[in-house]
C-alpha positions, 0 to 999 in steps of 0.5 A: 020187279026190285034189285039192288044189282041188274047185271046185263048183257052177260053170258052165263054159264049156270050150271043149272039143269034147268037151262039145260045143264048136265054133264051126263046127257049127250044133247044137254047144254054145255055149262047150262049156258046162256047167251046175251042174258042178264041176271037180277039179285035182291037182298043177297039171293038171286030173283031172276035170270035168263036172255036178254030178250026175256028181261022183265021190266026191273027197277034196278039200284045198280046196273052193270053192262057186262059188256059180254063177259061171262058169268059163273057161280063163284068157285068152291074150295072144299078141300083145304087145311088153309090153317097151319104154321111153320114150312116144309120146303125141306120135305119137298127137297127130300121127295126130290131126292127119292125120299117117299112120303111114308118115309118122311113121316115116319122120320118125325116129318109130315103132318108131325111136323106141322103139328108141332108148328102149329101147337106152338103158334099162337091165335094171332100168329094162325090168323096172319099166316091163314089170312094170306092163303084166303086173300089169295083164294078170294082173289081167283074167285072163291067165295066159299071154302072148307077148312079142316082142323088136323094140325093140333092132334089135342083138344087146345090146337084143334079148337084153335084151329077151329075158331080161327077158321070162325074168325076167317068167316066173320072177318072176310064176309065168305062162307067157311064149312069147318071139317074136324079133322083130329083123326089125321095122325097120331100124335108122338104121345099115343105112338102104338096107342091108335086106338086109345087116341081115337077114343080120345078124339071122340072125347073131344068131337063131343066137346067142340060140337058142343062149342058150336065150332064143327060143321063136319068130320073127317079122318085120314083111312090109310095104312100110314094113318087109322083102320077102317075100323078106326075111322068107323068108330069116329063116324059113329060118334059123328052121327050120334051127334048129328055131324055129317062125316067125309074122309081122305081116301084110297090116296096111297093103297085102297082101304075100302074107305069110299065105301065106307064113307058111303055107308055112312051116307058121307059127303066125300071121299077125298084123294081116291087115286085108288078107288075100286069100282065096288066104292065107286058103286057104293057112293054112287048110290049114297050121293057121295062126292068124289073130291079130286087133288091134282095139285097133291098129285102133282107134288107127289109125283104120283102115278096112280090116276083116280078112275074117271071113267069109271065114276063117270059110267057110274054117274058119280059126282066129282069135285075139284079142290086146292088141298091147300096145305105146307107139305103136299099141295102149297097152293092157293090156285083154284083155278091151277087145279082145274087146269090140272083135274083137265091136264092130269086127269082128263077132265073136260073143261065142262067137269073142272067147273061143275067141280068147283061150283055145283059138284063141290057145293054137294061136297060140302051139303050146300048144294040147296043155296049155293054152287050154281045160277038158279032163281032162290040160290045165294048171289054168289058170282064171279065175271070174267073176261074170258071167251068161253068158259073152258078158258078158266081151266085151259089159261095156266096161271092166268087169272081173268077175274072181273068182279066177284060178288059174294051175296051180291055184294062186290068185294075186291080182296087182292092177294097179299104179298 
């Protein structure tokens, strides 16, 4: 057997059911772990993994003795607003003096403040600012990222944002899944005419999909954004185009958004602090992932926790993401989000790692080739200097990444100042 890369004497957190990984079975093997193991890569794919004692003869171009370091799937950030212009630290100050998120939005702040700045920014300016944020994520072991539009709310700027996302994927050699989020908020020019705006969003969707810029379609279903009926209209258009859907749902109230996206076989419902038992049941049946965004919860000082116990009981997959955005989650640390998911929402460290690997892959529809260590899967790998996998959620603000491989190739990007 020939391999380009062979990593030996490593402990593997495979997140693979073939090695006993199962969050909800009492006799499971935590993390699907293999102690003192090895993993071989050829042509960007994993071709063998298992215990050192079972390692077959492999002629490898590069052999790395990991000396007991832990190997995991590379991390996946499945919900970000990474491309934007402007700064909203003024809103951070306002919220600390008691002004609510809803009040800020009604006063022209919030999403619309970023819309104005992003419309004015050039393609190059957006690229330069987004690169800094993306480099931070890569430096913490992220090899796949979802990037939404939604700060344009007009055809030209939505297109510009999506093109920036495609450019970042090409430049950095990582997978970027683009999400069309023109139904993020109603722009000033359509205030009071939300139904007309949704029709416009549907027209733009057709155009941008034909240009190959869209991987999925999202919307913000909330009393300060769009109604379930308006979201349904958009989802019907996405379905006609063969595009998967996802939804910002139940962040501030229960609008039944989780159930709605499940009815369309959606990839995920995100935020979900107010998710109902009815929606949980529908999501579990549809395989729709619940995406937790603890950094936004923390910054907004929310008190309504997502119904973690009910989601566990239903066997609902839960992902964890940064929700990187300028208003409610200006964070580029997926490791911090994992810690917050544990400390604020009481996830276990195993659930947090699943939420940033396999379950995050499910939330992007790429679970057949990313998110776990398995033969035939992409060799997107993180090697960590940690004692056990729980350290990834436990060590606040400590990045113990020793190496990141994307498609079996070592990358070494450092955060930009």
